C-alpha positions in Angstrom: -9.9 34.3 -13.5 -8.5 37.9 -13.5 -7.3 39.9 -10.6 -8.6 36.9 -8.3 -12.2 37.0 -9.8 -14.0 35.1 -12.5 -15.1 37.0 -15.4 -17.6 34.7 -16.6 -18.3 31.0 -16.0 -18.1 29.2 -19.4 -18.3 25.5 -17.9 -17.1 23.0 -15.2 -14.8 20.3 -15.2 -14.8 17.2 -12.9 -11.6 14.9 -13.3 -12.8 12.3 -10.5 -15.2 10.4 -12.7 -14.1 8.0 -15.3 -14.1 9.3 -18.2 -14.0 13.0 -16.9 -17.0 15.1 -16.7 -16.9 17.9 -18.9 -19.8 20.7 -19.1 -19.0 23.4 -21.4 -20.8 26.6 -22.9 -19.2 25.9 -26.8 -20.5 29.3 -28.0 -19.0 31.4 -25.2 -15.8 29.5 -25.2 -15.2 30.1 -28.9 -16.3 33.6 -28.5 -13.6 34.2 -25.8 -11.0 32.4 -27.9 -11.7 34.5 -31.0 -11.5 37.8 -28.5 -8.0 36.8 -27.9 -8.3 34.6 -24.5 -5.3 32.7 -23.6 -6.4 29.3 -22.0 -4.3 27.6 -19.5 -2.7 24.2 -20.4 -5.4 22.3 -18.7 -8.2 24.5 -20.4 -6.4 24.2 -23.7 -6.7 20.4 -23.4 -10.2 20.5 -22.5 -11.2 22.7 -25.3 -9.5 20.5 -27.6 -11.3 17.5 -26.5 -14.6 19.3 -26.8 -13.7 20.6 -30.2 -13.5 24.5 -29.5 -10.1 24.9 -30.8 -10.7 22.9 -33.9 -13.8 25.2 -34.7 -11.7 28.2 -34.0 -8.9 27.0 -36.4 -11.5 26.3 -39.1 -13.0 29.7 -38.8 -9.6 31.2 -39.1 -9.2 29.1 -42.4 -12.5 30.7 -43.6 -11.5 34.4 -42.7 -8.1 33.7 -44.8 -10.1 32.3 -47.7 -8.9 28.9 -47.5 -12.5 27.4 -47.8 -16.0 28.5 -47.3 -18.0 28.3 -44.4 -20.1 25.3 -45.5 -16.8 23.4 -45.9 -15.7 24.3 -42.4 -19.2 23.3 -40.9 -18.9 19.8 -42.8 -15.5 19.3 -41.6 -16.3 20.0 -38.2 -19.2 17.6 -38.2 -17.2 14.8 -39.3 -14.4 15.5 -36.6 -17.2 15.5 -34.2 -18.4 12.3 -35.2 -15.2 10.6 -35.1 -14.6 12.3 -31.5 -17.9 11.0 -30.5 -17.2 7.5 -31.7 -13.9 7.5 -29.7 -15.3 8.7 -26.5 -18.0 5.8 -26.8 -15.6 3.3 -27.5 -13.6 4.4 -24.5 -16.8 4.3 -22.4 -17.7 0.8 -23.5 -14.0 -0.5 -23.2 -14.1 0.9 -19.7 -17.5 -0.9 -18.9 -16.3 -4.2 -20.6 -13.0 -3.9 -18.5 -14.9 -3.4 -15.3 -17.2 -6.3 -16.1 -14.2 -8.6 -16.7 -12.5 -7.5 -13.5 -16.0 -8.2 -11.6 -16.1 -11.7 -13.4 -12.5 -12.2 -12.4 -13.1 -11.4 -8.6 -16.1 -13.6 -8.8 -14.5 -16.5 -10.1 -11.7 -16.1 -7.6 -14.0 -15.9 -4.7 -15.9 -19.0 -6.0 -12.6 -20.9 -6.2 -11.5 -19.7 -2.9 -14.8 -20.7 -1.3 -14.7 -24.1 -2.8 -11.2 -24.8 -1.4 -12.4 -24.1 2.0 -15.5 -26.0 1.5 -13.4 -29.0 0.7 -11.0 -28.3 3.6 -13.7 -28.2 5.9 -15.3 -31.1 4.6 -11.9 -33.0 5.0 -11.6 -31.9 8.5 -15.1 -32.9 9.6 -14.4 -36.5 8.0 -11.3 -36.9 9.7 -12.8 -35.9 12.9 -15.7 -38.2 12.4 -13.3 -41.0 11.6 -11.5 -40.3 14.8 -14.5 -40.4 16.7 -15.5 -43.6 15.4 -12.2 -45.1 15.9 -12.5 -44.0 19.4 -15.8 -45.3 20.1 -14.4 -48.6 18.6 -11.5 -48.7 21.1 -13.7 -47.9 23.9 -16.0 -50.8 23.1 -13.1 -53.1 22.8 -11.5 -51.9 26.2 -15.0 -52.3 28.0 -15.3 -56.0 26.5 -11.6 -57.1 27.2 -11.5 -55.5 30.6 -12.9 -57.7 33.4 -15.4 -56.3 35.5 -13.9 -54.5 38.3 -15.5 -54.7 41.7 -15.8 -51.2 43.1 -12.8 -50.5 45.5 -13.6 -50.3 49.2 -13.3 -46.8 50.6 -10.6 -46.6 53.2 -12.0 -46.4 56.7 -11.6 -43.4 58.4 -11.7 -43.0 62.2 -13.8 -40.5 64.0 -11.8 -38.1 66.0 -14.7 -37.9 68.4 -14.0 -41.3 69.5 -10.6 -40.8 70.8 -10.3 -39.1 73.9 -9.5 -35.5 74.0 -7.6 -34.0 76.6 -9.1 -31.0 78.3 -7.2 -27.7 78.2 -6.8 -26.7 81.9 -6.9 -23.0 82.3 -3.8 -21.4 83.5 -3.9 -19.9 87.1 
């Protein structure tokens, strides 16, 4: 941006994804750098990651006569292959670590579920044993206790049979 406005959009950067997503118009970025643009630190890191700064450096070597353009192109292609291999290794490493983490979580969850199931089975077995012991105790108590005759209910006298004193109205 210059004076609060963008001069030209040459790409986008999304750091949220892993690895970060970078879309870049390589030729436009290289053209801006050759014309003297000064990138910020973050932009410089992105351009270096994509190889724009390497390409600029190699083209400056061609201008100075250190080597010809064919050699610069060859060196850049070798660098790009190495960089792509490094990026792919990082992606596959991330996938493997995510898979390993998922496997670890699954085995931990299975272990916890098995422990819960064993605890539940033990508790159910204890309850069944207590219930069986309780049934045996009741059966033994019934056999050993003599048959009790039902107790007679106490006789309640009717209040109706008692003479009721009549209230006399007061005069």
